[in-house]
N, C-alpha and C positions, 0 to 999 in steps of 0.2 A: 501491430501494434509491437510495444516492446516487451516481449516473452523473457526475457536475460534474469535468473535469478539474481543476479549482482547489479539491476539497474529497474526490474520491475517495478509499477507503481500502486502503492496500498489499493487504488480505485481499480486498477487492470487485477491484483490479485484478487478481490472480492466479484467481478464480475466472474472469471473463471472458476473461483468457489461453488459461485450458484448457478455455473453450469456443470456439478459436477453429475447431481443428481440424473439429467440428461444422459452426459457423456456415459457413464460407467450402466446404465439402461442398452445404450446404444451399446456399447461394448459387449454385455452379457448376449445380448442377442444377436452379435456378428459372430461370439464365440459358438455359440449355440448352430447355427447357421453353417459354419466352417465343418463343423462334426459331422452335421447330414452328408456333406460335400464327402468329406474323407470315407467314411464309412460306406458300407453297399446298403444296399435299399433292405434288404430282408434285418441285415444287423440294426440298424439303426430304428427301424421301426417297432412300434410297441408290439406286444407278443395277442394281436386280434386276427378274426379270421377275414378281415379286408386290406391283403396284404396290395391286393392291387390298386390301393390309392395313394402308394407312396411310389415317384416315380425320381428317375435321376436324371430326369431334364427337365428343360421347361418351369412353370409356375412351382409355387410351393403347392403342395396338396394340403387337406383340411387335418392330415392325421400330422404332416410334418409342421405345421403350421401352430398345433398343439403341442406338438412336442418342445418349440420354442419358447412357446408363452409357458410353459411349465419349468424348462431351465430359467429363461428369466426369473419369474418371479423366486424360484430359488435363488440363484445369484442374489437377487433384492433382498432376500428374505437374513441373509446369512449379512449383507450387506447392515442390514439393520443390528444386527445379534452383534457384530463387531465394534460398530460406531456408538449405541445407542442402549443394545440390553446388556451386552457383559460389563462393561465400565461402570454401569449404575450398579451391577451387583458386584461388582468387587468393590466398591463403594459403601456400598449399604454393610458390606459385611466388613469393612473398618470402624465403622461406626456403632457395630454393636456391640458386642464383649469385648472387655481391655485385658482380662487375664483368663482368655484361652490359649493365648502365645501366635493370635494371628488378628491382631490389632490392625494392621494393614492391608487385610484381605486375605484373599485367597485363591486357586481354582479349582476348580473338581475334573477330574479325568475327563468326562466328556465336553466340559466348557474346552478343555485343551484342544481336543479332537477336531470341536465346530469350527474353533478357531484356526486351526492351521487346514480344514477344508476349503474357509473363507479365503486365506495365504495359498490353494495351489489354484482354486476358481481365477483368482485377481493375476497368478503368474503362472507358472507350471505344473501341470498337475504328475504326481509320481505318487506313484501307489505304495512303493517302498517306504516312503517318509510315511507316511498316512500308516502302515501297520508297526514300526517302530512305535511313533506316536499311543499307538495302542496298547501297545507294549508293555507299556509303563504301568503300575499298580496304582491305585487310587490311590492310597495313603502318600507314597511316593509325590505324586504331583500336588498333592495339596500342602505336604510339607516343605518342598521344594519352593513354590511359588508362594507358599508363604513365610519364609526364610528370605525368598527375592524381595518380594515390596517390603519386606522390613530393615533389609541392609539398602535397598532403592532408598527409604523414609532418612534414615542417616546421613547418606551422600550427599543429600539436598542439591545443589546447582552444580556439580561434580561429574566429571566423565562415570558411567554407573558401571563399572569394572565389576564391583565385586556382585552386584546383583545375576551380573550378567555370568559371572562366572562359575555360581550355584545353581543357574538353571542347565549349561551348558553341560556342568559335570554331572547333574543329577539325574536328568532324564536325557534318555534314546532319542533320538531323532531330531532332538532339539540344538541348534546350529545358532551362533552368535546373530544371524539376521530369525527366524521364529523365537529367539530369547526379546529381544526387543521388541518383538510384535508385542510379548507378554505384557514390559515393561510398559509397554505403551496405555495399558489400562488403568495404572495404576492414578488417582489422582490427588495422592502428594506430589505427584514430578510430572514433566514433559518430558518426556522422553522419544524421539523422532523411533516409526520405524523404517528398517532397513529394510526397502523396497527398492523393486529394480526402479520405478520409476523416479523415487525421489534423488536414488543414485546420480541417474541420467542429469537429473534436469541438477541439481543443487552442484554434485561433487562434478559432473560432464561438463556441464552447461550447455547440455542437447538440449536447442529448441525444434519445434518445428521445419523455418525457414528463417531470413534474414527480414522478416515481413514489415519491421519495424523500420526501414531505410527504403527496401525494395531495389539496392543499389547492385550494379556490378559486382562492386568492391566490396562488401559484403559477403557477396556469394563466394567470393577467390578466399576470402577470412574463413571462412565455413569450411571451404574444403581445404585449406591450408592445413587447419588445428584438426579435420579430420582424419586426414594421414598421416599428423603426427601422433597421434592416438591407435593407429592403427600400428606403428611402427614399435610401439611400447607393447603391443597387446592390450590394450586397454579400450574393448568398443565391445562389438556385441556381435555373436556368431551368428552364419548364415541363418540359422532358424530365429534368430531376432531376439536368441535370450542374454543378458551381459556377463561377457567374460570377465569374469569377478571368481575371487576367492570364497567373499564372505564372510574376510578374516576379522578381526578385533580391530587391526589396524587400520581396516578400510569404511569400519563403522564409525571409528574415532575423527576420518574428515569427514564421515557424513552428521556425525552430531554435534561437531564444530560449524559445519555449512550451515545446517539449518539454525544453529540460536546466533549465528552471525543476523542469515535473512531473520528471522524474527523480529531481531534487535532494529534493526531497519525499519523496516515496514512499522512495528510498533513506536519506534520515534515519529515517523510521518503523520502516526494516529494520536497526534496532541500529545506523544511523547510515552504513551504508556507501552510499553514491554511488552508485558503479558496479552495486549490486543491480539498477536496473530498465536495461534498452538499449536503445535508441531503434528496434530491431527490434520487441520488446515492445511498444512504444505503439505501434507501425503496424497490429500485429495487435490489438490492446485496439482500436483507434480503430474498425478495420473492425466487432468485434464489435459497439460502441456505435452504430454509422450502422445495421445489420443486425440489432438487437435483439429486433425481433419473432421473426425467425425462430427465435431458442428455444424461442417459444410461443405461433406463430403459427396451428399446426394444419396445417399445411402438407403433414403423412402421409408424410414421410419420414424418418424417424427419430429428430429432433432432438429430445432432450431437454427437458421443459420445466420445469427446475430447472437453474442452473449447479449448485448442490452441495446438500450437505442445511441447512436452513434457510433457501434466499434466495428464496423465491416468485415466478413469475412471474404478478402477477394478469392472469385475466383479460381486462380492460378494458381494459389497458394499450394490446393491438393495436389496439384501437378510437380510444383517444383520439389515439394520434399518427396514425392514419390522417387525425382530425378537423383537427389542425392544422395537419397539411400540406395539407388544401384547401383552410382558409383563408386559409395561406400562399398559393397556388394563384392562390384567388378574388381575393385583394388586388394580385397580381402585375400590370402592364398586358399584354394580349397587342398584338403589331401583325404580321399577317400570320397565316401559316400554320403550324404547330408545326413540320414538316418542314423551315420556311426557317430556323427559328432554327438545327434540327442544325446545315444543312449550313454555316450561318455560323460557327458553332464550328468547324467544322474549317479555315476560311481562318485560325485565330487561326493566332500563330506556333507552332512545335512547341514542346511542353510537356517 
């Protein structure tokens, strides 16, 4: 199956989009399970008298399964809030009074907090960043987001620099990536969110394997391309985080890449450019990045087929793991892995 952003077909794109709910639920379960493994049993367990039900080895206990189920439910609730609930709220506000200065909508403080919580659930959890977001006043959040949505409406199809600047300058803890997330809620424009998933797929053209050809030549090309990225210092750290600065220039590249992808897929679908949205690209990018969850045998009920006639080969997961190991072996390491993670937290707000 061809997953490359420059050649993916509209049919494959649609199949991947349909696989998003299964993929994100599987991802949420994997994240929750990983937290259980990282934490001591006493720290991870609920504060009940039955601490003995939590074990560090063997099958998951009933308490651990309850913990994972709760985490997955919260994850999916935030997902619904981000993709359905909050965009609808912003759109409803935009249709309200036209003389209140918020004719294009706005966000309230707690809505911004929940949106950033969703962002961290999907990416890297940074408590300090959430604290900065909470330090903004209700009035500032409402004013800044309302002004940004108005600026976005004026900019039309142009790169939304003015709207991004308004958010990043007025709100503590809001960088270019978070600002793009806020703007992606607007119904008046189709602004893509600067997520790691989208950047890896659209800008760096990272796909799980050369599954479309299965040839040694394709694998060699992928290795050469990955080595070149490492030389330029643009790839992923050993902890899996994207090694970028989340700057305006990087986002402009992502914005242009998503626009081209939408236009190409739109023309395939009876010439309708609006047939693919930025939100759909965002979801498909996540599925591509976590493609092995669709057939990796994790035992969480995820189908091993995207659709009839589109089979996921069993070898694909192992090929992906081998490729990632080669990339990690080639990347220079200095210091302990934990120090790299701590260093990433000192980067400017994303």
